[in-house]
N, C-alpha and C positions, 0 to 999 in steps of 0.2 A: 070147217075150213079155216076159220080164224084160229082155232087151236093149233092147226098145222103151221101156220105162219109164226105164231109165238114160239113154237118149239124150234123152228129153224133159226130164228133170231137168237134164241138162247144158246143154241149149239154154236153159232158163229162167234158170239161173245166169249164163250168158253174156249173156243179154239184160239181166238186172238190173245186172250189172257195167258193161255198156256204157252204160246210162242214167245211172248215177252219174257216171261220168267226163265225160259230155258236158254237165253242168249249168253255167250262166253264173256268173260270180264274185259278182254281187250277190245271188245266191240261196244263197250259201254261208253257213253258220252261223258259221264262224270270223270272217268279215268283219264281220258285225253284232255279234258279241261284242266285237271290238276297238273298233268305233265306240262302243258303249255305255260301254266303259271310258274312252275319251277324253272323252266328254261329261261323265261323272261327275267326272273329274279337273278339267275346265274349270270346272264348277259349283262344286266345292269350292274351287278357287283363287279364283274370283270372290267367293265367300262369305267366304273368309279375308281377302281384300284389303278388302272392305267393313267387316268387323269391325275390322280393323286401323286403317282410316281413321276409324271411329267412335270407337275408343279414343284415337286421336291428337288428337281435338277437345278443346278446353278444357271442363272441368266447373265450373259456377258453383254457389256456395253462396249462397242467398238467404234473405231474411227478409221477412215481410209488414209493410207499412206499416200502422200503427194510429193511432187517436185515443185520447188519454188525458190524464191529469194529470201534471204535472212539477213537482217541488219541489227547490229548492236549500236545503240545511240547513247549519247550523254546529254542530259538536259542542263542548261545553265541560263541564268538571267544576267542582263547587263544593260549598258547605256550606249547609245550612238554618239560618237564624237567626230569632229572633223579630222581629216588626215593631218592638217597643220593649222593650229589656231594661234593667232598673234594678238597680244594685248598692246594697243597703241596708247602711249602716255606722253607726258610733257616733262622735260627736264628743267624747264624754266617756270618761274612764277610770273604771273601777269594776268591781264584781263583778256578774255576771249573777245575778239573783234568780229570774227565771222566763222560760221560752220557751213561747210560746203556739201556735206553728204548726210544721209539719213539711214535708218535701219533698212536692210534688204537691198540697198544700193550696191551695184557692182562697181568696183574700183580697179584701177590699173596701178602698176608699180610707179612710184614717184608722183602720184596724183596728190594734190594738196587737199587735205581733209579739214584742217582747222588753222585759222590765222589768229595769232595773239597781237595785242597792241604793241607796236614797235617804236613808239616815241621814246621811251626810256632806253631801249636798246640802241636806237640810232644815236642818241646823245652819248652813250658810252663808247660807241664806235668813233664818234667825232673827237671825244676826249682822248681816246687811245691814239688816234691819228696825230693829234697835236703833241702828245707826249713823245711819240716816235720822231716827229720833226725836231723837237727840242733836243732829244738825245742825239740825233744825227748832227745837229749844229754843234753840240758840245764835243762830239767826236772830231768834227772838222777843226774846231779850235784846238783841241789837244794835239791833233796831228800837226798843226802849224807850230805850236809851241815846241813839239819834239823836233821838228825840222830846224827851228831857230837854235835850240840848245845844241843840236848836233853840229850846226855850222859854227857856232861860237867855240865849241870844244875843238873843232878842226883847226880854226885859226890859232888858238893857243898852242896846240901841238906843233903847228908849222913854225911859229915864232921860236918855240923851244928848240926845234931842230936846227933852225938857221943860226941861233945864238949859241949853239953848243950847250944848251941847258942852263944858260945864265938867266935868261928871262923867258917867260914869266916865272914866278916862284912856284914851288911845289904846291903851296896852299891854293894858288889860283887854279892850277890844273885840277886839283882835287875838287874844287868848287864847281868847275866846269863839267867834270864827269858826273858829279852828284846831280847837277841840274838836268843833265841829259837823261839820267836814269829816272828821275821824278817825272820828266815829261813823257817818257815811254810808258811808265806806269799809268799816268793820267790818260794817255791815249788808249791803253787797254781797258781801263775802267769805262771810258766813254764808249768803246766798242761793245762792252758787256751791257751797258745801259741801252744801247741801240737794240741789241738782241732782246732784252727784256721788254722794251716798248713794242717791238714788233710782235712778240709772243702775246702780249696783252691785246694788241689790236687784232690779231688772228682769233683770239678767244672771243672777243666781243663781236667780231664778224660772224663767227660760228654760231654764237647765241642768237644773233640777228637772223641767220638763216634758219635756225631751229624754231623761230617764231612762226614759221609756216610748216606745220606738221604734215608730213607726206606718208603715203602708204608704202611699206616695204615689199609688198607682194601684190599679185593679182588675186582678187578675192571678192567676198561679199561681206557687208557690214552686218554683224550679228547683233551687237548692242551699241548704244550711244548713251553717254553719261555727261554730256556737256551741251550748253546752249550759249548763244551770244550774250555777253555781259557777265558771264560767270567769272569769278576770280579763281585762278589756278594757283595753288600754293604747293610748290614742289619742295619736298623734304628729302630725307635719305632714300625714300622709295618714290619712284616716278608715279604720278597720278595717272590712273587708267581712264582714258577718254573714250576709246572705241575697242571693240573686240572684232577681229576679222577672221574669217575662215577662208583658207586658200582656195579650195575647190569642193563645192558641195555635190558635184556629180560623182565623187568617190568619198565614202565615209569609212570610219572604223567602228567596229562593234567590240567593246571591251566587256567580257563576261567573266563572272566568278565561277571557277570550276572547283568542285569539292575535292579534297585531298584523296578520297577513295577513287575518284575517276581520272585524276590528272595523269596517271600512268598510261591511259589509253588514248589521250588526246595528243596529237602530233601535228606539226606544220603540214600544210598542203591537204589536210583532210577537208572534205566537203561538209557543209552545214546549211541549215535553213533556219529562218526565224520569222516571227510575227510581231507586230506592234498593235497597240490598242486602237490606234487611229484607223487601221485597216484590218480588222480581225479575220476577214475571209481571204486575205491575200498572204501568200507565202513568198518570202524573199530569199534568194540564194546568197551564200557567203562562202568564204574560204579561210581556213585557219592560217595565219601568217606567223604567229609567235605565241609561245607559252612561257610565261615569266617564271623564273626560278625563285624570285622573292615571294613570300607568302604574306597573307593578311589574316589576322586572327580577330574574329568578332564573336563575342559570347561563346568562347571556347570552340568555335567552328573555324577550321583552317581552310582557306581557299586560295587559289592561284588565278591570276589574271591571264586570260587567253584573248589575243587580239585577232579579230576576223576582218577580212577585207570585204567591203560591200559596194556594189555598183548602184548608183542612184541617178541614172541619166534623166529620169523624168522628174527628179527633185521632189518626189512624194515623201521621202524621208527627211526628217529635220534633226539637227543636233539636239541631244538631250532626251530624245525619245527612249522609253524603256522597252526593251525587246526580250522575248523569250526564245532562246536559241536551242536547236537540236543538232548536235554534232554527230556525224556518222563516223564512229571509230573503227568498225569492222563490217564488212559486207561480203556475203556469199551469194552467188548466183547459180540457179538451176541445180540445187542440191536436194537430196532426199530429206524430207521433214517428217517427224513424228511428234505427237503431242507429248508434253512432259509427263502427263498422267500415265502414259504407256510405260515410261521408264520407271515409274514408282510402283507399278502394279505387280502383284504376285498372286497367282490363283490359289484357292484354298480347297480345290477338289481333291478328295482322297486319291492318293497314288500319284499326284502330280508333283514333279520335282520342284523344290523351292528355289526362288531366284537367288543368285549368289551376290547379294548386296545387303548391307546392314540397314536395319530400320525400315525396310520396304514393307508395305502392307496395302492390300486392295481395299476397295470400298470407299464410300464417301467420307466416313469418319476418319479413315486412314489418311485421306488427302487433306482433311481440315486440320488434323493435329499438327503442331509444330514439329519440325525436324531440324537436326543439325546439318551442317554443310556436307555434301557428298561430292566425290570426284565427278566432274562432268555434269553435275546436276543442273547448272544453269539457272540459279535462283534470280530473284529480282535484284537489280543493281541498287546499291546504296547511294546515298548522297544525291538524290534527284535524278539518277540515270533512268532512261526509259527502257533499257534493255537489260538482259541478264549478263552476268559477269563471266567472261571466259577464263577457264582455269589454266590457260596457257598450253594445253596439250590435248591429245585425243585419248579417251578413256574407253576400254572395252566394257560393254554393258549387255543387258539382255532384255528383250521385249517378247511379249506373247502374242501370237496371231491365231486367228480362228481358222481351223481346217476341219471341215465336215462337222462343225459344232463343237469341236474339242480345242482346248488351249494347247498350243505347241510353242515351245521356247525357240527363239531365234537370236543368235549372237549378232551384236552390232557394235560399231565403234562410233562414239559420240564426238561431236565437235563443239561448236559454239551454240549458245541458246539465248533467246530473247525473253525468257521467263515463261513463255507459252508454248513455243515450238523449239525443237532441238534438231540440229543437223546430225545425220547419222550416215554411216557407210556400212554396207553389208552385201555379201555375195548372194544371200538368200532373199532378203527383203527387197521387194519390188514395188513400184507405184501401183496403187489399186488394191493392194492387200489390206486386210482389216486387222489393225492392231487393237488389242484389248486395253481399255482404259479403266474399266470398273467391273465389279462382279456383284450381282444381287442374288441373295438367297431365295430359293423357291418358296412360295407360300403354301401352306397346307390348310385345307378347309374341311 
């Protein structure tokens, strides 16, 4: 019985081995495993090639087109000065007896500021008065002499008429006439002496009045250079005792404008400025005048522009150094694109090159120096804060992204501040992406 069981087991094993060997190749596990490996390798290769192709495509850097305001400004430095500054001096020599005002005092017109010692001046007035009285007495004496000589001549002429010319003699008549003429001349000389004495008295009285030095304007005392007891020595030039400012609530800012920018600065333009005393505060101003006369310092030519400044709170003081920014041109609610977009030209095969000389994309192209271009709007020379306007509108070209591709759009450029440029276009609209740079795809 055991032998039968062993024979049956042997028969089953042989049957199983026979079935395995007789299977077709497409049903074999090893075949399908190899196929799976090949498919996976093909899919990986295809994916790697697609990634490589995507990385090889150019990558664009873009910026959104916006509407906004654009300003061109001119930067200049200068000094605050009063609208009217008066130096008060003395025409007389003498000793200061009294000083009635000090620095920062407000004064009114005709208010006495300084008084000089008047003893010497009063004596001169008294002497001139005496000289005038003496001259007037001599004039009266000469007038009496003239009257007497005229009367004597009249009597002689009457006697000659009554006597028929027999008496008096011709010599006596001539003597009488000569005496009258001398008396008239003496009277005229006495009258001139009276006028001279009166003029001298008037001069001395004027000098005496000038011993009290008064203010010619309403204003504020800026400087004082005199104290009681000081000796004032007047020479060909009057000695300055005080400096007055007429009205500190309104000041002038005189700034030096570079010759490259003076053509854009005009009266009535708005400006702002700051001073070191209040670095976080910006003051408004207005251009009132641009001088034609130039100043040359170290081969740099500048022109003085005068700005009107309101100073109601008196926070500003004469002499402060100010940094001003003058708005020369301003555009409101205009279409703006970055300047890099105007310099960009794509390098994709088949793309049409931009019609402008020297344009190139990429960071290196933007960093390399370029010559001036029409409508380029480079940085203003001579301290200007904005780009220089070329005086007209120039047709240009920018590239925009449409479905991942670079498409050229015609625009007309206006002014530029060195970073953004004003443009006009029928196609370009706010929100569109303009290309500013192109980066080559990396292969790995």
